[in-house]
FIKOLZA-1660 file (N, C-alpha, C; in steps of 0.1 Angstrom, whole numbers, plus 5000, padded with zeros to 4 digits):
% residues 101
   i   px   py   pz ch aa at
   1 3153 9156 9833  A  X  N
   1 3154 9148 9845  A  X CA
   1 3169 9144 9846  A  X  C
   2 3175 9145 9858  A  X  N
   2 3189 9141 9860  A  X CA
   2 3191 9126 9861  A  X  C
   3 3203 9122 9858  A  X  N
   3 3206 9107 9859  A  X CA
   3 3208 9104 9874  A  X  C
   4 3205 9091 9878  A  X  N
   4 3206 9087 9892  A  X CA
   4 3221 9088 9896  A  X  C
   5 3223 9092 9908  A  X  N
   5 3236 9093 9914  A  X CA
   5 3244 9080 9914  A  X  C
   6 3237 9069 9918  A  X  N
   6 3243 9056 9919  A  X CA
   6 3248 9051 9906  A  X  C
   7 3242 9055 9895  A  X  N
   7 3246 9051 9882  A  X CA
   7 3259 9058 9877  A  X  C
   8 3261 9070 9881  A  X  N
   8 3273 9077 9877  A  X CA
   8 3270 9084 9864  A  X  C
   9 3280 9093 9859  A  X  N
   9 3278 9100 9847  A  X CA
   9 3279 9090 9835  A  X  C
  10 3271 9094 9824  A  X  N
  10 3272 9086 9812  A  X CA
  10 3284 9090 9803  A  X  C
  11 3293 9081 9800  A  X  N
  11 3304 9084 9790  A  X CA
  11 3305 9072 9781  A  X  C
  12 3305 9075 9768  A  X  N
  12 3306 9065 9758  A  X CA
  12 3319 9057 9760  A  X  C
  13 3318 9044 9760  A  X  N
  13 3330 9035 9763  A  X CA
  13 3341 9038 9753  A  X  C
  14 3337 9039 9740  A  X  N
  14 3347 9042 9730  A  X CA
  14 3355 9055 9732  A  X  C
  15 3348 9064 9738  A  X  N
  15 3355 9077 9741  A  X CA
  15 3365 9076 9752  A  X  C
  16 3362 9068 9762  A  X  N
  16 3372 9066 9773  A  X CA
  16 3384 9058 9767  A  X  C
  17 3382 9049 9758  A  X  N
  17 3393 9041 9752  A  X CA
  17 3402 9051 9744  A  X  C
  18 3395 9060 9737  A  X  N
  18 3403 9069 9729  A  X CA
  18 3412 9078 9737  A  X  C
  19 3406 9083 9749  A  X  N
  19 3414 9091 9758  A  X CA
  19 3425 9084 9764  A  X  C
  20 3423 9071 9768  A  X  N
  20 3434 9063 9774  A  X CA
  20 3445 9061 9764  A  X  C
  21 3441 9059 9751  A  X  N
  21 3451 9057 9740  A  X CA
  21 3460 9070 9738  A  X  C
  22 3453 9081 9738  A  X  N
  22 3460 9094 9736  A  X CA
  22 3468 9099 9748  A  X  C
  23 3465 9094 9760  A  X  N
  23 3471 9098 9772  A  X CA
  23 3486 9096 9772  A  X  C
  24 3491 9085 9766  A  X  N
  24 3505 9081 9766  A  X CA
  24 3512 9087 9754  A  X  C
  25 3505 9093 9744  A  X  N
  25 3510 9098 9732  A  X CA
  25 3517 9112 9734  A  X  C
  26 3530 9114 9730  A  X  N
  26 3536 9126 9733  A  X CA
  26 3530 9138 9725  A  X  C
  27 3526 9136 9712  A  X  N
  27 3520 9147 9705  A  X CA
  27 3505 9144 9704  A  X  C
  28 3498 9151 9712  A  X  N
  28 3483 9148 9714  A  X CA
  28 3475 9154 9702  A  X  C
  29 3469 9146 9695  A  X  N
  29 3460 9151 9684  A  X CA
  29 3446 9152 9690  A  X  C
  30 3438 9161 9685  A  X  N
  30 3424 9162 9690  A  X CA
  30 3416 9149 9688  A  X  C
  31 3408 9146 9697  A  X  N
  31 3400 9133 9697  A  X CA
  31 3387 9136 9690  A  X  C
  32 3384 9130 9679  A  X  N
  32 3371 9131 9672  A  X CA
  32 3360 9124 9679  A  X  C
  33 3349 9130 9682  A  X  N
  33 3337 9123 9688  A  X CA
  33 3324 9128 9682  A  X  C
  34 3315 9118 9681  A  X  N
  34 3302 9121 9677  A  X CA
  34 3292 9120 9689  A  X  C
  35 3298 9116 9700  A  X  N
  35 3290 9114 9712  A  X CA
  35 3287 9127 9720  A  X  C
  36 3277 9135 9716  A  X  N
  36 3274 9147 9722  A  X CA
  36 3267 9145 9736  A  X  C
  37 3262 9133 9738  A  X  N
  37 3255 9130 9750  A  X CA
  37 3264 9126 9762  A  X  C
  38 3277 9124 9759  A  X  N
  38 3286 9120 9769  A  X CA
  38 3289 9131 9779  A  X  C
  39 3290 9128 9791  A  X  N
  39 3294 9138 9802  A  X CA
  39 3309 9139 9802  A  X  C
  40 3313 9152 9805  A  X  N
  40 3327 9154 9806  A  X CA
  40 3332 9151 9820  A  X  C
  41 3342 9142 9821  A  X  N
  41 3346 9137 9834  A  X CA
  41 3360 9143 9837  A  X  C
  42 3365 9143 9849  A  X  N
  42 3378 9149 9853  A  X CA
  42 3390 9144 9845  A  X  C
  43 3389 9131 9840  A  X  N
  43 3400 9125 9832  A  X CA
  43 3402 9132 9819  A  X  C
  44 3391 9140 9814  A  X  N
  44 3392 9146 9801  A  X CA
  44 3398 9160 9801  A  X  C
  45 3401 9165 9813  A  X  N
  45 3406 9179 9815  A  X CA
  45 3420 9180 9808  A  X  C
  46 3422 9190 9800  A  X  N
  46 3434 9192 9793  A  X CA
  46 3435 9186 9779  A  X  C
  47 3426 9178 9775  A  X  N
  47 3425 9172 9762  A  X CA
  47 3417 9180 9752  A  X  C
  48 3421 9179 9740  A  X  N
  48 3413 9186 9729  A  X CA
  48 3404 9176 9722  A  X  C
  49 3392 9180 9720  A  X  N
  49 3382 9172 9713  A  X CA
  49 3376 9179 9701  A  X  C
  50 3372 9171 9691  A  X  N
  50 3365 9177 9680  A  X CA
  50 3351 9171 9681  A  X  C
  51 3341 9179 9684  A  X  N
  51 3328 9175 9686  A  X CA
  51 3319 9178 9674  A  X  C
  52 3312 9167 9669  A  X  N
  52 3304 9169 9656  A  X CA
  52 3291 9175 9660  A  X  C
  53 3287 9185 9652  A  X  N
  53 3275 9192 9654  A  X CA
  53 3264 9189 9644  A  X  C
  54 3267 9179 9635  A  X  N
  54 3258 9176 9625  A  X CA
  54 3262 9180 9611  A  X  C
  55 3272 9189 9611  A  X  N
  55 3277 9194 9598  A  X CA
  55 3292 9194 9598  A  X  C
  56 3298 9199 9609  A  X  N
  56 3313 9199 9610  A  X CA
  56 3317 9197 9624  A  X  C
  57 3330 9195 9626  A  X  N
  57 3336 9192 9639  A  X CA
  57 3340 9206 9645  A  X  C
  58 3336 9208 9658  A  X  N
  58 3339 9220 9665  A  X CA
  58 3350 9217 9675  A  X  C
  59 3362 9224 9674  A  X  N
  59 3373 9221 9683  A  X CA
  59 3371 9227 9697  A  X  C
  60 3373 9219 9707  A  X  N
  60 3371 9223 9721  A  X CA
  60 3383 9217 9729  A  X  C
  61 3388 9225 9738  A  X  N
  61 3398 9221 9748  A  X CA
  61 3391 9221 9761  A  X  C
  62 3391 9209 9768  A  X  N
  62 3383 9208 9781  A  X CA
  62 3391 9214 9792  A  X  C
  63 3384 9222 9800  A  X  N
  63 3389 9228 9812  A  X CA
  63 3382 9223 9824  A  X  C
  64 3386 9227 9836  A  X  N
  64 3380 9222 9848  A  X CA
  64 3365 9227 9850  A  X  C
  65 3362 9238 9844  A  X  N
  65 3349 9244 9845  A  X CA
  65 3339 9236 9837  A  X  C
  66 3343 9228 9828  A  X  N
  66 3334 9220 9819  A  X CA
  66 3330 9207 9825  A  X  C
  67 3337 9203 9836  A  X  N
  67 3334 9189 9842  A  X CA
  67 3320 9189 9847  A  X  C
  68 3313 9178 9843  A  X  N
  68 3299 9177 9847  A  X CA
  68 3289 9181 9836  A  X  C
  69 3294 9188 9826  A  X  N
  69 3285 9192 9815  A  X CA
  69 3286 9182 9804  A  X  C
  70 3277 9183 9794  A  X  N
  70 3277 9174 9782  A  X CA
  70 3285 9180 9771  A  X  C
  71 3291 9172 9763  A  X  N
  71 3299 9177 9751  A  X CA
  71 3290 9185 9742  A  X  C
  72 3277 9181 9740  A  X  N
  72 3268 9188 9731  A  X CA
  72 3266 9202 9735  A  X  C
  73 3267 9206 9748  A  X  N
  73 3265 9220 9752  A  X CA
  73 3275 9230 9746  A  X  C
  74 3287 9224 9742  A  X  N
  74 3297 9233 9737  A  X CA
  74 3299 9233 9722  A  X  C
  75 3290 9226 9715  A  X  N
  75 3290 9226 9700  A  X CA
  75 3275 9228 9695  A  X  C
  76 3271 9241 9694  A  X  N
  76 3257 9243 9690  A  X CA
  76 3254 9238 9676  A  X  C
  77 3242 9233 9674  A  X  N
  77 3238 9227 9662  A  X CA
  77 3231 9237 9653  A  X  C
  78 3227 9248 9658  A  X  N
  78 3219 9257 9650  A  X CA
  78 3226 9271 9650  A  X  C
  79 3226 9277 9639  A  X  N
  79 3233 9290 9637  A  X CA
  79 3223 9301 9636  A  X  C
  80 3225 9311 9644  A  X  N
  80 3216 9323 9644  A  X CA
  80 3221 9333 9634  A  X  C
  81 3213 9337 9624  A  X  N
  81 3218 9347 9614  A  X CA
  81 3213 9361 9618  A  X  C
  82 3205 9363 9628  A  X  N
  82 3200 9376 9632  A  X CA
  82 3186 9378 9627  A  X  C
  83 3180 9388 9632  A  X  N
  83 3167 9391 9628  A  X CA
  83 3167 9399 9615  A  X  C
  84 3158 9396 9606  A  X  N
  84 3159 9404 9593  A  X CA
  84 3151 9417 9595  A  X  C
  85 3155 9428 9590  A  X  N
  85 3148 9441 9592  A  X CA
  85 3134 9440 9584  A  X  C
  86 3125 9447 9589  A  X  N
  86 3111 9447 9583  A  X CA
  86 3111 9450 9569  A  X  C
  87 3119 9460 9564  A  X  N
  87 3119 9464 9550  A  X CA
  87 3124 9453 9541  A  X  C
  88 3134 9446 9546  A  X  N
  88 3140 9436 9538  A  X CA
  88 3130 9424 9536  A  X  C
  89 3123 9421 9547  A  X  N
  89 3113 9411 9547  A  X CA
  89 3101 9414 9537  A  X  C
  90 3097 9427 9537  A  X  N
  90 3086 9431 9528  A  X CA
  90 3090 9429 9513  A  X  C
  91 3103 9432 9510  A  X  N
  91 3107 9431 9496  A  X CA
  91 3107 9416 9492  A  X  C
  92 3110 9407 9501  A  X  N
  92 3111 9393 9497  A  X CA
  92 3096 9387 9496  A  X  C
  93 3087 9391 9505  A  X  N
  93 3074 9386 9504  A  X CA
  93 3065 9392 9493  A  X  C
  94 3069 9404 9489  A  X  N
  94 3061 9412 9479  A  X CA
  94 3058 9405 9466  A  X  C
  95 3068 9398 9461  A  X  N
  95 3067 9391 9448  A  X CA
  95 3063 9400 9437  A  X  C
  96 3058 9394 9426  A  X  N
  96 3055 9402 9414  A  X CA
  96 3041 9408 9415  A  X  C
  97 3039 9421 9411  A  X  N
  97 3026 9427 9412  A  X CA
  97 3017 9422 9401  A  X  C
  98 3004 9422 9404  A  X  N
  98 2994 9419 9393  A  X CA
  98 2993 9404 9390  A  X  C
  99 2998 9395 9399  A  X  N
  99 2997 9381 9396  A  X CA
  99 2984 9375 9402  A  X  C
 100 2977 9383 9410  A  X  N
 100 2964 9379 9416  A  X CA
 100 2966 9372 9429  A  X  C
 101 2977 9371 9434  A  X  N
 101 2979 9364 9447  A  X CA
 101 2981 9373 9458  A  X  C
% end
Protein backbone atom coordinates (compact mmCIF):
# COMPACT_ATOMS: atom_id res chain seq x y z
CA UNK A 1 0.00 0.00 0.00
CA UNK A 2 1.35 3.42 -0.97
CA UNK A 3 1.94 6.31 1.40
CA UNK A 4 -0.60 9.16 1.44
CA UNK A 5 0.23 11.97 -0.96
CA UNK A 6 -0.39 14.68 1.64
CA UNK A 7 2.23 13.15 3.95
CA UNK A 8 4.97 13.21 1.34
CA UNK A 9 7.81 10.71 0.92
CA UNK A 10 9.44 9.19 4.00
CA UNK A 11 13.08 10.15 4.42
CA UNK A 12 15.03 9.60 7.62
CA UNK A 13 15.84 12.98 9.21
CA UNK A 14 19.41 11.97 9.97
CA UNK A 15 19.93 11.14 6.29
CA UNK A 16 18.77 14.60 5.22
CA UNK A 17 21.18 16.16 7.73
CA UNK A 18 24.06 14.07 6.38
CA UNK A 19 23.31 15.18 2.80
CA UNK A 20 23.12 18.85 3.86
CA UNK A 21 26.48 18.48 5.61
CA UNK A 22 28.19 16.89 2.58
CA UNK A 23 26.59 19.34 0.10
CA UNK A 24 29.11 22.08 0.98
CA UNK A 25 32.10 19.72 1.22
CA UNK A 26 34.48 19.96 -1.81
CA UNK A 27 35.58 16.30 -1.64
CA UNK A 28 32.37 14.31 -1.33
CA UNK A 29 32.72 11.04 0.52
CA UNK A 30 29.96 8.44 0.17
CA UNK A 31 27.23 8.75 2.80
CA UNK A 32 26.74 5.62 4.92
CA UNK A 33 23.12 4.73 5.63
CA UNK A 34 21.26 1.90 7.27
CA UNK A 35 17.89 3.40 6.29
CA UNK A 36 16.76 1.14 3.45
CA UNK A 37 13.16 2.35 3.88
CA UNK A 38 13.96 5.98 3.02
CA UNK A 39 12.67 7.29 -0.30
CA UNK A 40 15.15 8.83 -2.73
CA UNK A 41 14.29 12.51 -3.24
CA UNK A 42 15.58 14.92 -5.93
CA UNK A 43 18.02 16.48 -3.43
CA UNK A 44 19.97 13.19 -3.38
CA UNK A 45 20.73 13.16 -7.14
CA UNK A 46 24.47 13.08 -7.80
CA UNK A 47 25.45 11.92 -4.31
CA UNK A 48 27.09 8.59 -3.51
CA UNK A 49 25.61 6.41 -0.79
CA UNK A 50 26.73 3.25 0.96
CA UNK A 51 23.58 1.24 1.71
CA UNK A 52 23.76 -1.53 4.29
CA UNK A 53 22.25 -4.84 3.16
CA UNK A 54 22.64 -6.67 6.48
CA UNK A 55 26.17 -7.87 5.80
CA UNK A 56 28.08 -5.17 3.93
CA UNK A 57 27.64 -1.71 2.44
CA UNK A 58 26.66 -1.54 -1.24
CA UNK A 59 27.97 1.58 -3.08
CA UNK A 60 25.34 3.46 -5.12
CA UNK A 61 25.40 6.77 -6.96
CA UNK A 62 21.92 8.28 -7.20
CA UNK A 63 20.67 9.27 -10.65
CA UNK A 64 17.45 10.97 -11.72
CA UNK A 65 15.86 7.62 -12.64
CA UNK A 66 16.08 6.49 -9.01
CA UNK A 67 13.96 9.34 -7.59
CA UNK A 68 10.81 8.00 -5.94
CA UNK A 69 12.26 4.56 -5.24
CA UNK A 70 13.51 3.27 -1.89
CA UNK A 71 17.20 2.79 -1.08
CA UNK A 72 16.58 -0.87 -0.24
CA UNK A 73 15.60 -1.62 -3.83
CA UNK A 74 19.19 -1.04 -4.96
CA UNK A 75 20.92 -3.13 -2.28
CA UNK A 76 19.65 -6.73 -2.43
CA UNK A 77 19.80 -8.65 0.85
CA UNK A 78 19.82 -12.14 -0.62
CA UNK A 79 22.36 -13.65 -2.97
CA UNK A 80 21.32 -16.16 -5.60
CA UNK A 81 23.90 -18.90 -6.14
CA UNK A 82 22.05 -20.60 -8.99
CA UNK A 83 20.20 -23.85 -9.23
CA UNK A 84 22.20 -26.95 -8.33
CA UNK A 85 22.28 -29.66 -10.99
CA UNK A 86 20.30 -32.84 -10.19
CA UNK A 87 23.40 -35.07 -10.13
CA UNK A 88 25.20 -32.83 -7.65
CA UNK A 89 22.14 -32.80 -5.39
CA UNK A 90 21.89 -36.60 -5.47
CA UNK A 91 25.51 -36.98 -4.31
CA UNK A 92 24.95 -34.69 -1.33
CA UNK A 93 21.69 -36.35 -0.23
CA UNK A 94 22.93 -39.92 -0.77
CA UNK A 95 25.03 -40.13 2.40
CA UNK A 96 26.69 -43.35 3.52
CA UNK A 97 25.20 -46.64 2.27
CA UNK A 98 24.05 -49.29 4.70
CA UNK A 99 23.27 -46.94 7.57
CA UNK A 100 19.60 -47.91 7.53
CA UNK A 101 18.29 -44.45 6.83
